C-alpha positions in Angstrom: 24.9 -3.4 -8.1 21.4 -3.6 -6.6 19.0 -5.8 -8.4 15.3 -5.5 -7.7 11.9 -6.3 -9.1 8.2 -6.0 -8.4 6.1 -9.2 -8.4 2.4 -9.7 -8.6 -0.6 -10.3 -10.8 -1.7 -8.3 -12.7 1.5 -6.4 -12.8 1.7 -4.6 -16.2 0.2 -1.4 -14.7 2.8 -1.1 -12.0 4.9 2.1 -11.9 7.4 0.6 -9.4 10.1 0.2 -12.1 9.8 3.9 -13.0 10.1 4.9 -9.4 13.0 2.6 -8.5 15.0 3.3 -11.6 14.6 7.0 -11.2 15.7 6.7 -7.6 18.8 4.8 -8.6 19.8 7.6 -11.0 19.0 10.3 -8.3 21.0 8.5 -5.6 23.8 7.5 -8.0 23.2 3.8 -7.4 24.1 1.2 -10.0 21.0 -0.9 -10.1 18.3 -2.7 -12.1 14.6 -3.1 -11.5 12.0 -5.0 -13.5 8.3 -6.0 -13.5 7.5 -9.7 -13.3 4.1 -11.5 -13.4 3.8 -13.9 -10.5 0.4 -15.2 -9.7 -1.2 -16.7 -6.5 0.6 -19.8 -5.3 3.7 -19.1 -7.5 5.9 -17.2 -5.2 7.7 -20.1 -3.7 8.7 -21.6 -7.1 9.7 -18.2 -8.4 12.1 -17.7 -5.5 13.5 -21.2 -5.9 14.1 -20.7 -9.6 15.0 -17.0 -9.9 15.6 -15.7 -6.4 19.4 -15.7 -6.9 19.0 -13.0 -9.5 17.7 -10.4 -7.0 18.7 -8.5 -3.9 15.2 -7.2 -3.0 11.7 -7.7 -4.2 8.6 -5.5 -4.0 5.4 -7.5 -3.6 1.9 -6.6 -4.6 -1.4 -8.5 -4.8 -1.9 -11.4 -4.4 1.5 -12.1 -2.7 1.5 -9.9 0.4 -0.1 -12.6 2.6 1.3 -15.6 0.7 4.9 -14.6 1.5 4.3 -15.0 5.2 3.7 -18.7 4.7 7.1 -19.4 3.3 9.0 -19.4 6.6 11.3 -16.4 6.2 12.4 -14.2 9.0 9.6 -11.6 9.3 9.6 -8.1 10.9 7.3 -7.3 13.8 5.5 -4.8 11.6 4.8 -7.4 9.0 3.7 -9.9 11.6 1.3 -7.4 13.2 -0.2 -6.5 9.8 -0.2 -10.1 8.6 1.1 -8.6 5.3 4.5 -8.0 3.7 5.3 -6.0 0.6 9.1 -6.3 0.7 11.6 -9.2 0.6 15.3 -8.3 1.3 18.2 -10.8 0.8 21.1 -10.7 3.2 23.8 -13.4 3.4 21.8 -15.4 0.9 18.7 -15.5 3.1 15.4 -13.7 2.5 13.6 -11.6 5.2 10.1 -10.1 4.9 8.9 -6.7 6.0 6.2 -4.1 5.2 6.6 -0.5 4.1 3.0 0.0 3.2 2.0 1.2 6.6 4.9 3.6 7.1 4.6 4.8 3.5 0.9 5.5 4.1 1.5 7.6 7.2 4.2 9.5 5.5 1.9 10.3 2.5 -0.7 11.6 4.9 1.8 13.7 6.8 3.1 15.2 3.6 -0.4 16.6 3.0 -0.7 17.8 6.6 -2.9 15.0 7.9 -2.1 13.2 11.1 -5.1 13.0 13.5 -8.3 11.0 12.7 -11.3 10.4 14.9 -12.8 7.7 12.7 -11.4 5.7 9.8 -13.2 3.5 7.2 -11.1 1.1 5.2 -12.7 -0.3 2.1 -11.4 -3.8 1.4 -9.8 -6.4 3.6 -6.7 -7.6 1.7 -3.0 -7.2 2.4 -2.8 -3.5 1.9 -5.9 -3.0 4.1 -4.2 -5.0 6.9 -1.0 -2.9 6.7 -3.0 0.3 6.8 -5.1 -0.9 9.7 -1.9 -1.8 11.6 -0.4 1.6 10.9 -3.5 3.4 12.1 -4.0 1.2 15.2 -3.7 3.6 18.2 -3.5 6.6 15.9 -7.2 6.6 15.0 -9.9 6.6 17.7 -11.9 4.0 15.7 -11.3 1.9 12.7 -14.0 0.2 10.6 -13.3 -2.3 7.8 -15.9 -2.8 5.1 -15.1 -6.3 3.7 -16.7 -8.7 1.3 -16.1 -11.9 3.3 -16.6 -12.6 7.0 -13.5 -14.8 7.0 -11.3 -11.7 7.3 -12.8 -10.4 10.5 -10.8 -12.5 12.9 -7.5 -11.4 11.5 -8.4 -7.7 11.8 -9.5 -8.3 15.4 -5.9 -9.4 16.0 -4.4 -6.4 14.1 -6.4 -3.6 15.6 -5.9 -3.8 19.4 -5.7 -0.2 20.5 -8.3 1.6 18.5 -12.0 0.8 18.7 -12.7 -1.7 15.9 -15.7 -2.9 13.9 -15.9 -5.2 10.8 -18.9 -4.6 8.5 -20.0 -6.8 5.5 -19.9 -4.9 2.2 -22.9 -3.0 1.1 -23.0 -0.6 -1.9 -25.4 1.5 0.2 -23.0 1.9 3.1 -22.7 5.6 4.1 -19.2 7.1 4.0 -20.2 10.4 5.6 -19.6 9.6 9.3 -15.9 9.0 8.8 -13.0 11.5 9.0 -10.8 9.4 6.7 -11.9 6.8 4.1 -9.2 4.6 2.6 -10.0 2.6 -0.5 -7.8 -0.5 -0.9 -10.1 -2.4 -3.3 -9.2 -3.2 -6.9 -10.1 -0.7 -9.6 -13.9 -0.6 -10.1 -14.8 -2.4 -6.9 -15.9 0.7 -5.1 -17.6 2.5 -8.0 -21.1 1.9 -6.8 -20.3 3.5 -3.4 -19.7 6.8 -5.2 -23.4 7.0 -6.1 -24.3 7.8 -2.5 -21.8 10.8 -2.2 -23.3 14.3 -2.0 -22.2 17.7 -0.8 -22.2 16.6 2.8 -18.9 14.8 2.4 -16.0 16.8 3.8 -13.6 14.0 5.0 -10.4 12.9 3.3 -10.3 10.1 0.8 -7.1 8.2 0.3 -7.5 5.9 -2.7 -4.6 3.5 -3.0 -5.3 3.0 -6.7 -3.2 5.2 -9.1 -3.9 3.7 -12.5 -6.4 4.2 -13.9 -6.9 7.7 -12.4 -9.0 9.2 -11.2 -11.2 6.4 -10.0 -15.0 6.8 -10.1 -14.9 7.2 -6.3 -12.1 9.8 -6.4 -13.7 11.8 -9.1 -17.0 12.0 -7.3 -15.3 12.9 -4.0 -13.4 15.7 -5.7 -16.5 17.0 -7.4 -18.1 17.9 -4.0 -15.0 19.7 -2.9 -13.6 17.1 -0.5 -9.9 16.3 -0.4 -8.4 13.3 -2.1 -4.9 11.7 -2.0 -4.0 9.4 -4.9 -2.3 6.0 -4.5 0.7 7.5 -6.3 1.7 8.9 -2.9 1.6 5.5 -1.2 3.6 4.0 -4.1 6.1 6.9 -3.7 6.7 6.7 0.1 6.6 2.9 0.5 9.1 2.6 -2.4 11.4 5.2 -0.8 11.2 3.2 2.5 12.2 0.1 0.5 15.2 1.9 -1.0 16.3 3.1 2.5 16.3 -0.6 3.6 18.4 -1.9 0.7 20.8 0.9 0.0 23.6 2.3 2.1 22.8 5.8 0.9 21.8 8.7 3.2 19.1 10.9 1.8 16.3 13.3 2.8 13.0 11.6 2.2 11.1 14.7 1.2 13.7 15.9 -1.2 13.9 12.6 -2.9 10.1 12.3 -2.9 9.8 15.7 -4.6 12.1 14.5 -7.5 10.5 11.1 -7.9 6.9 12.4 -7.7 7.4 14.3 -11.0 8.9 11.2 -12.6 6.0 8.8 -11.7 3.3 11.4 -12.2 4.4 11.9 -15.8 4.5 8.2 -16.4 1.0 7.5 -15.1 
């Protein structure tokens, strides 16, 4: 029996339970998976009071950075990205890792994208950090458009191989010079950026939001004929990576992804 849950706030929109429960059925795993509201500053108490009920936990905002302050063993990947979206229990002890970056790269590869000259990341939270770490050394240059200057130092530590710049948020910022734009901001936060998009946009947009969908930004991007990848793909591949870590099952990622994609798409 594998017992899992997704934690965060707000959490009612999460399709992680649909994904993981469908995967249990497909892989013939006896398991349970639920959705639990856990706000900022509440993770330590939650683990103390209810941690014994679970074998693994998926973390979403605002917990991806908070978990690193709890003293658990942490993977090199999570340390580099300064963000963890997965807690796994072994021998009664929790360890933290991240599948956001690996899931992101797999989602891109599934659509045939692997090389980028210049990347723009909208937002500077936990998911943005994981994506920046995954793209470090893959992209020639990475730019982060953030709302607070306090995040700049951490990104300077994360991005060490690609050229890097951190820019303060402006709704008039041009998205055209980049070959890949990744939106990691909450729903609605990037809406005003869509107003500056015209037919000159040809680059790829990866919008990590999947509900509500399409976002204003994704809709405008598609309207000019430029390619868009939905956050549903990130949810899919990072979740599959979590399942690979917690189950003893051998499976083909793309075959499983094909089956689960239909399940979560219909539930959105």
